[in-house]
C-alpha positions in Angstrom: 0.0 0.0 0.0 2.8 2.3 0.8 4.3 1.8 -2.7 1.1 2.9 -4.3 1.0 6.1 -2.2 4.7 6.8 -2.7 4.7 6.2 -6.5 1.4 7.9 -7.4 0.6 10.3 -4.5 4.0 11.3 -3.3 3.9 14.8 -4.8 1.4 15.6 -2.0 4.0 15.2 0.7 2.1 15.8 3.9 -1.1 14.4 2.6 0.6 11.1 1.6 2.4 10.8 4.9 -0.9 11.2 6.8 -2.7 8.8 4.6 0.0 6.1 4.9 -0.1 6.6 8.7 -3.9 6.2 8.6 -3.7 3.0 6.5 -0.9 1.5 8.6 -3.0 2.1 11.8 -5.9 0.2 10.2 -3.6 -2.6 9.2 -2.2 -2.8 12.7 -5.7 -2.9 14.2 -6.6 -5.7 11.8 -3.5 -7.7 12.9 -4.4 -7.1 16.5 -7.9 -8.3 16.0 -6.6 -11.4 14.2 -4.2 -12.1 17.1 -7.2 -12.1 19.5 -9.5 -14.2 17.3 -7.0 -16.7 15.9 -6.7 -19.0 19.0 -10.5 -18.9 19.6 -11.5 -19.4 16.0 -8.7 -21.7 15.0 -7.6 -19.3 12.2 -4.4 -20.1 10.3 -2.8 -17.2 8.5 -1.9 -18.2 4.9 0.7 -16.3 2.9 -0.9 -14.8 -0.2 -0.4 -12.2 -2.9 -2.3 -9.4 -1.2 0.3 -6.9 -2.4 -0.5 -7.4 -6.1 -1.7 -4.3 -7.9 -1.5 -2.5 -11.2 1.6 -0.3 -10.8 0.8 1.8 -13.9 -2.7 2.9 -13.0 -3.2 4.6 -9.6 -6.9 4.4 -9.8 -7.0 0.7 -10.3 -4.2 0.2 -7.8 -6.1 2.1 -5.1 -9.1 -0.1 -5.6 -7.1 -3.3 -5.8 -5.2 -2.8 -2.6 -8.1 -1.6 -0.5 -10.2 -4.5 -1.8 -7.4 -6.9 -0.9 -7.4 -5.5 2.6 -11.2 -5.8 2.8 -10.9 -9.5 1.6 -8.2 -10.2 4.1 -10.4 -8.8 6.9 -13.4 -10.8 5.7 -11.3 -13.9 6.0 -9.5 -13.2 9.3 -11.4 -10.5 11.2 -14.9 -12.0 11.4 -16.3 -13.6 14.5 -16.6 -17.4 14.6 -19.1 -17.3 17.5 -22.6 -18.1 16.2 -24.9 -15.1 16.4 -22.2 -12.5 17.3 -22.0 -9.4 15.1 -19.0 -8.6 12.9 -18.7 -5.0 14.1 -15.0 -4.8 13.6 -15.1 -6.1 10.0 -17.9 -3.7 9.2 -15.9 -0.9 10.5 -12.7 -1.9 8.6 -14.8 -2.4 5.4 -16.2 1.1 5.6 -12.9 2.7 6.5 -11.2 1.0 3.5 -13.9 2.1 1.2 -13.4 5.6 2.4 -9.7 5.4 1.9 -10.2 4.1 -1.6 -12.5 7.1 -2.3 -10.1 9.5 -0.8 -7.2 8.2 -2.9 -9.2 8.4 -6.1 -10.5 11.8 -5.3 -6.9 13.1 -4.7 -5.5 11.9 -8.1 -6.5 13.9 -11.1 -6.7 10.9 -13.4 -9.3 9.1 -11.3 -13.0 9.3 -11.4 -14.8 9.2 -8.1 
């Protein structure tokens, strides 16, 4: 994710630093939630290609990476207890969609 921001949004220095910090906080909270749920839900983290994105198209890359994070959260940040709400996943999903929109809005080549 940081590569996309550095490569395509780096000319907006302070904005890109704040955005990277915001995204990294979300990723850290996803990892913390995984650490809490993994022993209870018997979750096993699998290595994947979540960092795959279109390096030439900032609009498409923004969508791909935020969707990859949403998909990761859908797999590893959901409750395994029957009847319990997935508040954390819903929150992460909304935040990632907002970040995607924010990235696309910032870049002049993207349509929101």
